[in-house]
C-alpha positions as CSV (number, residue, x, y, z in Angstrom):
1,X,-0.2,-0.2,0.0
2,X,1.5,3.1,-1.3
3,X,0.8,6.9,-1.2
4,X,-1.9,8.0,0.3
5,X,-3.5,4.1,1.0
6,X,0.1,3.7,3.1
7,X,1.0,3.8,6.5
8,X,1.2,6.7,7.0
9,X,-0.6,10.2,7.2
10,X,-0.2,13.4,7.0
11,X,-1.1,14.5,11.0
12,X,1.9,15.6,12.2
13,X,0.4,15.2,15.6
14,X,-0.6,11.4,15.0
15,X,1.5,8.9,16.7
16,X,2.9,7.7,13.4
17,X,3.4,11.1,11.2
18,X,5.0,11.1,7.8
19,X,9.2,10.6,8.2
20,X,10.3,13.2,5.8
21,X,7.9,16.2,4.7
22,X,10.4,16.6,1.8
23,X,9.9,13.3,0.9
24,X,7.9,12.2,-2.0
25,X,7.4,8.8,-1.2
26,X,7.1,9.5,3.0
27,X,3.7,8.1,2.8
28,X,4.8,4.6,2.2
29,X,6.4,4.2,5.5
30,X,6.3,3.9,9.2
31,X,7.9,4.5,12.2
32,X,5.7,2.5,14.2
33,X,6.5,-0.9,12.7
34,X,8.7,-1.8,15.5
35,X,9.2,-4.1,18.7
36,X,8.0,-7.4,18.6
37,X,4.9,-6.1,16.0
38,X,8.3,-6.4,13.5
39,X,10.4,-8.9,15.2
40,X,7.8,-11.5,15.6
41,X,6.5,-11.8,11.9
42,X,10.3,-11.7,10.5
43,X,11.4,-14.6,12.9
44,X,8.3,-16.4,12.3
45,X,8.6,-16.2,8.5
46,X,12.4,-17.3,8.4
47,X,11.9,-19.8,11.0
48,X,9.5,-20.9,8.2
49,X,12.0,-21.3,5.8
50,X,14.6,-23.0,7.5
51,X,12.3,-25.4,8.3
52,X,11.2,-26.0,5.3
53,X,14.5,-26.4,3.8
54,X,15.9,-28.5,6.7
55,X,12.4,-29.7,8.4
56,X,14.9,-31.8,11.3
57,X,16.2,-28.5,12.5
58,X,16.0,-28.4,16.0
59,X,14.1,-25.2,17.7
60,X,18.0,-24.6,19.3
61,X,19.2,-24.5,15.8
62,X,16.9,-22.1,14.2
63,X,17.7,-20.3,16.7
64,X,21.2,-20.2,16.6
65,X,20.8,-19.6,12.8
66,X,18.7,-16.6,13.1
67,X,21.4,-15.1,15.4
68,X,24.9,-15.9,13.7
69,X,23.6,-14.7,10.3
70,X,22.1,-11.2,11.9
71,X,24.3,-8.0,9.9
72,X,25.7,-5.7,12.7
73,X,24.1,-2.7,11.7
74,X,24.7,0.4,13.6
75,X,27.4,-0.6,15.4
76,X,27.7,2.9,16.8
77,X,25.1,2.8,18.5
78,X,24.8,-0.8,19.0
79,X,28.5,-1.5,20.2
80,X,28.2,-5.3,19.4
81,X,31.1,-7.3,21.6
82,X,33.8,-9.0,19.0
83,X,33.7,-11.6,21.5
84,X,30.2,-12.8,21.1
85,X,28.4,-10.6,18.5
86,X,26.3,-9.8,21.2
87,X,25.0,-5.5,21.3
88,X,26.5,-4.4,24.7
89,X,26.9,-0.8,24.9
90,X,28.8,0.9,27.5
91,X,25.8,1.6,29.6
92,X,22.1,1.2,28.6
93,X,20.2,-1.4,27.3
94,X,21.2,-4.0,24.7
95,X,19.5,-2.2,21.8
96,X,20.9,-4.2,19.1
97,X,20.7,-8.0,20.1
98,X,22.5,-10.1,17.7
99,X,21.8,-7.3,14.6
100,X,19.1,-7.8,11.6
101,X,18.1,-10.7,10.8
102,X,19.2,-11.6,7.4
103,X,17.1,-14.2,5.9
104,X,19.3,-14.9,2.3
105,X,22.2,-16.0,4.8
106,X,20.6,-18.0,7.5
107,X,18.9,-20.2,4.5
108,X,22.2,-20.4,2.6
109,X,23.8,-22.4,5.5
110,X,21.6,-25.3,5.5
111,X,20.0,-25.3,2.1
112,X,21.4,-27.9,-0.6
113,X,24.9,-27.7,-2.2
114,X,23.5,-27.9,-5.9
115,X,21.2,-24.8,-5.1
116,X,23.5,-22.6,-4.0
117,X,23.7,-23.8,0.0
118,X,26.3,-25.5,2.4
119,X,24.4,-28.4,3.0
120,X,24.6,-27.5,7.1
121,X,28.2,-26.9,7.0
122,X,29.7,-23.1,7.1
123,X,33.5,-23.2,8.8
124,X,34.0,-19.1,8.7
125,X,37.2,-16.9,9.7
126,X,36.6,-13.7,10.7
127,X,38.1,-10.6,9.0
128,X,37.3,-8.0,11.6
129,X,35.5,-7.8,15.1
130,X,32.1,-7.0,13.0
131,X,32.1,-10.4,10.6
132,X,30.7,-13.6,11.8
133,X,30.7,-15.1,8.4
134,X,28.2,-13.3,6.3
135,X,29.3,-12.7,2.8
136,X,26.1,-11.6,1.1
137,X,27.8,-8.2,1.6
138,X,31.6,-7.7,1.5
139,X,32.7,-8.0,5.5
140,X,34.3,-4.8,5.1
141,X,30.9,-3.4,4.7
142,X,30.1,-1.5,7.7
143,X,25.8,-0.9,8.0
144,X,25.4,2.6,9.2
145,X,23.8,5.6,7.9
146,X,25.6,6.5,5.3
147,X,27.0,3.1,4.6
148,X,30.9,2.9,5.6
149,X,33.5,0.4,5.7
150,X,35.4,-1.7,8.0
151,X,39.0,-2.9,7.7
152,X,39.1,-6.6,6.5
153,X,42.5,-7.2,7.1
154,X,42.0,-7.0,10.9
155,X,41.2,-11.1,11.4
156,X,39.8,-11.8,14.7
157,X,40.8,-15.3,14.3
158,X,44.8,-15.1,13.8
159,X,47.1,-14.0,16.7
160,X,50.7,-14.3,17.0
161,X,53.0,-15.1,20.2
162,X,56.5,-14.3,19.9
163,X,59.0,-15.3,22.0
164,X,59.0,-15.8,25.3
165,X,55.7,-17.5,24.5
166,X,52.8,-17.7,26.6
167,X,50.1,-20.4,27.4
168,X,48.8,-22.0,24.5
169,X,44.9,-20.5,23.8
170,X,42.0,-22.5,24.3
171,X,38.5,-21.6,23.1
172,X,37.9,-20.1,26.3
173,X,40.7,-17.4,26.4
174,X,41.7,-17.1,22.5
175,X,39.8,-13.7,22.4
176,X,41.6,-12.4,25.7
177,X,45.7,-13.9,24.4
178,X,47.8,-11.1,24.0
179,X,48.3,-10.8,20.1
180,X,51.9,-9.7,19.4
181,X,54.1,-8.3,16.3
182,X,56.0,-10.8,15.5
183,X,59.7,-11.3,16.4
184,X,62.1,-10.2,13.1
185,X,65.2,-11.5,15.6
186,X,67.2,-13.6,13.3
187,X,66.8,-17.7,15.3
188,X,63.4,-16.6,16.9
189,X,60.7,-18.6,15.8
190,X,57.0,-16.9,16.3
191,X,54.0,-19.2,17.2
192,X,50.7,-18.8,14.8
193,X,47.5,-19.9,16.3
194,X,44.1,-19.9,13.8
195,X,40.8,-20.4,15.5
196,X,38.1,-21.6,13.3
197,X,34.2,-22.1,13.8
198,X,31.3,-23.6,12.3
199,X,28.1,-22.0,12.2
200,X,25.9,-24.8,10.4
201,X,24.3,-27.5,12.6
202,X,26.3,-30.7,10.9
203,X,29.7,-31.5,11.8
204,X,32.3,-31.6,9.2
205,X,34.4,-34.6,9.2
206,X,37.7,-33.1,8.2
207,X,39.3,-29.8,7.6
208,X,42.8,-28.5,6.2
209,X,44.4,-25.3,7.2
210,X,46.9,-23.2,5.4
211,X,49.2,-20.5,6.4
212,X,51.1,-18.1,4.4
213,X,52.8,-14.7,5.1
214,X,54.1,-12.0,2.5
215,X,55.2,-8.6,2.8
216,X,52.2,-6.5,2.9
217,X,51.8,-2.7,1.8
218,X,48.7,-0.9,1.3
219,X,47.8,-4.0,-1.3
220,X,49.0,-7.5,-1.1
221,X,50.8,-8.8,-3.9
222,X,49.1,-11.3,-6.3
223,X,49.2,-14.9,-5.7
224,X,51.5,-16.9,-7.7
225,X,50.2,-17.9,-11.1
226,X,49.7,-21.3,-10.2
227,X,48.5,-21.0,-6.8
228,X,45.3,-22.1,-6.7
229,X,46.4,-25.0,-9.5
230,X,48.8,-26.7,-6.9
231,X,46.6,-25.5,-3.7
232,X,46.6,-27.7,-1.1
233,X,49.9,-28.5,-1.9
234,X,52.7,-25.4,-2.4
235,X,53.3,-23.2,-5.5
236,X,56.4,-23.8,-6.8
237,X,57.0,-19.7,-6.2
238,X,57.6,-18.8,-3.3
239,X,59.4,-15.4,-3.5
240,X,56.8,-13.0,-1.8
241,X,53.8,-16.1,-0.8
242,X,55.8,-18.2,2.2
243,X,53.9,-20.9,3.2
244,X,54.2,-21.8,7.1
245,X,54.7,-25.7,8.1
246,X,52.4,-27.1,11.2
247,X,53.8,-27.1,14.7
248,X,52.1,-30.6,14.9
249,X,53.8,-32.2,12.4
250,X,55.7,-30.4,10.3
251,X,53.6,-30.2,7.2
252,X,52.5,-27.0,5.5
253,X,48.6,-27.4,6.5
254,X,47.2,-28.4,9.6
255,X,44.4,-31.1,9.9
256,X,41.0,-30.0,11.9
257,X,38.3,-33.3,12.7
258,X,34.8,-33.0,13.5
259,X,34.7,-28.9,14.0
260,X,30.9,-28.7,15.8
261,X,28.5,-26.3,15.9
262,X,30.4,-23.0,17.1
263,X,28.7,-20.1,16.3
264,X,28.8,-16.5,17.6
265,X,25.5,-17.7,19.9
266,X,28.0,-20.2,21.6
267,X,30.9,-17.8,21.2
268,X,32.9,-17.0,24.9
269,X,29.9,-19.9,26.7
270,X,30.5,-23.2,28.3
271,X,31.9,-25.5,25.9
272,X,32.5,-23.1,23.2
273,X,33.5,-25.5,20.6
274,X,36.2,-23.5,18.3
275,X,39.2,-25.3,17.2
276,X,42.7,-23.7,17.5
277,X,45.6,-24.7,15.0
278,X,48.9,-23.5,15.6
279,X,52.1,-22.9,12.8
280,X,55.7,-22.3,13.4
281,X,56.6,-18.6,12.1
282,X,60.5,-18.6,12.0
283,X,61.4,-14.8,12.2
284,X,61.9,-13.6,8.4
285,X,65.3,-11.8,7.6
286,X,65.1,-8.0,8.3
287,X,65.1,-6.5,4.4
288,X,66.6,-2.7,5.0
289,X,65.5,-2.1,1.7
290,X,62.1,-2.9,2.7
291,X,58.9,-1.7,5.2
292,X,59.6,-5.4,6.8
293,X,55.5,-5.3,7.3
294,X,54.0,-8.4,7.9
295,X,50.7,-10.1,6.7
296,X,49.4,-13.5,7.7
297,X,46.8,-14.9,5.5
298,X,45.1,-18.3,6.9
299,X,42.8,-20.3,4.3
300,X,40.7,-23.2,5.5
301,X,39.1,-25.8,3.0
302,X,36.9,-29.2,3.7
303,X,35.5,-31.5,1.5
304,X,32.3,-29.8,2.9
305,X,32.8,-26.3,2.9
306,X,35.2,-26.0,0.3
307,X,36.6,-22.4,-0.7
308,X,34.6,-20.8,-3.4
309,X,35.1,-21.5,-7.0
310,X,35.2,-17.7,-7.8
311,X,38.1,-17.5,-5.1
312,X,40.0,-19.6,-6.7
313,X,39.9,-18.0,-9.8
314,X,41.5,-15.0,-8.4
315,X,44.7,-13.7,-7.7
316,X,44.1,-10.9,-5.7
317,X,44.0,-11.9,-1.6
318,X,42.4,-8.4,-1.0
319,X,39.4,-9.1,-3.4
320,X,38.7,-12.7,-1.8
321,X,38.9,-12.2,1.6
322,X,35.9,-9.8,2.0
323,X,33.9,-12.3,-0.2
324,X,34.9,-15.7,1.2
325,X,34.6,-16.4,5.0
326,X,37.0,-19.8,4.5
327,X,40.2,-17.0,3.5
328,X,41.2,-14.6,6.4
329,X,44.1,-12.1,6.8
330,X,45.9,-9.7,9.5
331,X,48.4,-7.3,9.0
332,X,51.2,-6.8,11.1
333,X,53.2,-3.8,11.5
334,X,56.9,-4.4,12.9
335,X,57.9,-1.4,14.2
336,X,56.6,0.6,17.4
337,X,54.5,3.6,16.6
338,X,55.1,7.0,18.7
339,X,53.7,10.2,19.0
340,X,55.5,12.0,16.3
341,X,55.4,8.7,13.7
342,X,57.2,8.3,10.5
343,X,57.9,5.4,8.4
344,X,57.5,3.8,4.9
345,X,55.1,2.2,3.6
346,X,55.0,0.1,0.1
347,X,52.0,1.3,-2.5
348,X,51.3,-1.5,-4.3
349,X,49.6,-1.8,-8.1
350,X,48.5,-5.9,-8.0
351,X,47.0,-5.7,-11.0
352,X,48.4,-6.3,-15.0
353,X,46.6,-3.5,-15.9
354,X,47.9,0.0,-15.3
355,X,45.8,1.8,-12.5
356,X,44.6,4.9,-10.8
357,X,44.9,5.0,-7.3
358,X,44.8,7.1,-4.2
359,X,44.9,6.9,-0.7
360,X,42.0,7.7,2.2
361,X,42.7,7.9,5.8
362,X,40.7,8.0,8.7
363,X,42.3,9.3,11.7
364,X,41.6,10.6,15.1
365,X,40.5,14.3,15.4
366,X,42.9,16.1,15.1
367,X,45.7,14.0,14.0
368,X,47.8,15.3,11.2
369,X,48.8,12.4,8.4
370,X,50.7,12.9,4.9
371,X,51.8,10.5,2.8
372,X,54.8,11.5,0.3
373,X,55.5,11.6,-2.4
374,X,51.6,11.1,-3.8
375,X,50.1,12.8,-1.0
376,X,46.3,12.1,0.5
377,X,43.2,11.6,-1.6
378,X,44.9,13.0,-4.6
379,X,45.4,10.4,-7.7
380,X,48.3,9.0,-9.2
381,X,48.9,6.5,-11.4
382,X,51.1,3.3,-11.4
383,X,52.2,0.7,-13.8
384,X,50.8,-2.9,-14.3
385,X,52.4,-4.4,-10.7
386,X,54.4,-1.5,-10.0
387,X,55.7,-1.0,-6.1
388,X,56.7,2.7,-5.1
389,X,57.7,3.3,-1.3
390,X,55.8,6.3,0.3
391,X,56.8,7.8,3.4
392,X,53.3,8.2,5.8
393,X,53.8,10.7,8.8
394,X,51.4,10.7,11.4
395,X,51.8,13.7,13.8
396,X,50.1,15.3,16.6
397,X,49.5,11.6,17.6
398,X,49.7,12.1,21.5
399,X,46.9,9.9,22.7
400,X,45.8,6.0,22.0
401,X,44.1,6.0,18.6
402,X,44.2,3.9,15.1
403,X,45.0,5.5,12.0
404,X,43.6,3.6,8.9
405,X,45.2,3.8,5.5
406,X,43.2,2.9,2.4
407,X,44.2,2.4,-1.1
408,X,41.4,2.6,-3.5
409,X,40.8,2.3,-7.3
410,X,39.6,5.6,-8.5
411,X,39.0,4.7,-12.2
412,X,36.2,1.8,-11.0
413,X,32.7,2.8,-10.9
414,X,32.6,2.6,-7.2
415,X,36.5,3.9,-6.1
416,X,36.4,0.3,-4.9
417,X,38.9,-0.6,-2.1
418,X,41.8,-2.3,-3.5
419,X,43.6,-2.9,0.7
420,X,45.0,-1.2,3.1
421,X,46.9,-1.3,6.8
422,X,46.0,0.0,10.2
423,X,48.6,1.7,12.7
424,X,47.6,1.0,16.3
425,X,48.8,4.0,18.3
426,X,49.5,3.0,22.3
427,X,48.8,5.4,25.0
428,X,52.4,7.1,26.8
429,X,54.1,6.6,23.4
């Protein structure tokens, strides 16, 4: 029902006034469809879809699917916990629960593979604190008004333990485990832990986890030409992408068996069934001519939940990670940050075509960020596969804060994000 026959009216004193007097379609909508009046039919309708697709689902499994696949909308107000995805503002009520229901994501988890579903198995790796496995929109989508972005290179499921080692993390304490900067001291070995979750009601028998490291810039280098042809074996070209050995067995893949349900609804609770695998990361030789910024990329592949064919047709990790929840990565800066920070970073064209690109920056108010020789927000051109050094300077960083640098393809229709990096400033430095 639209227009004058719609849900609103023109009476500004009525309980449901039109949303905007300047909007031609304001009468089509209402501010009064809220609370249980809206949540009940939405939840019931999606539950019906789920049970139609998988009649054996239990009430708890349906509830978990609804909760685990919800979009984390309006994080500025919802303040979702990075540990379990539940709305947890510093004060007041948890207004946003686990987010906005997403029928497509919930149904895809249990739909048959022949119809584009996961047959009840959906292993996932988290790209950032708001990511719990959804890929209907890229994981770097931030559901705010206006629509924003969040870094996809801040995986919550990769953590480094540099010598001297901490106690081995478990599912119960992984979130609180101290994530450290990898040691670059020759002869030392870092431990890298990768956490895996399954938000589907079915338990996959086996899965294999691979971990690679590379030098990162504002964009990651392309994967070797034979990468997917050889996967899960290793490429013959390890010049930029280096496979790491599993800490148990010494192979370049860690095996996981029987990964039971461990979605967001079970995160950090009693009996959290997430599994953790460990890799050895020998300190790479520091190259004085390079920036020595390390990126760790994790990939999980299972006969019951394989990496998607679309991903296996691509060679740019920054374009795979946001769209495939079997792939994630985390960038590490191997140098301390200071209040007067100056560091060389690599800006890369990962394409085999010419690129018009630009750098964008998000920083706390009052902080000054510059990048020479190209500047911030100014388009410049790079030849195919060209890498150039940019000097990033941050001034007035006198308190704890985060600086995020994005590299965008300004030649694309929507200024596509190519990649980026994050600098975390600690108080007192």
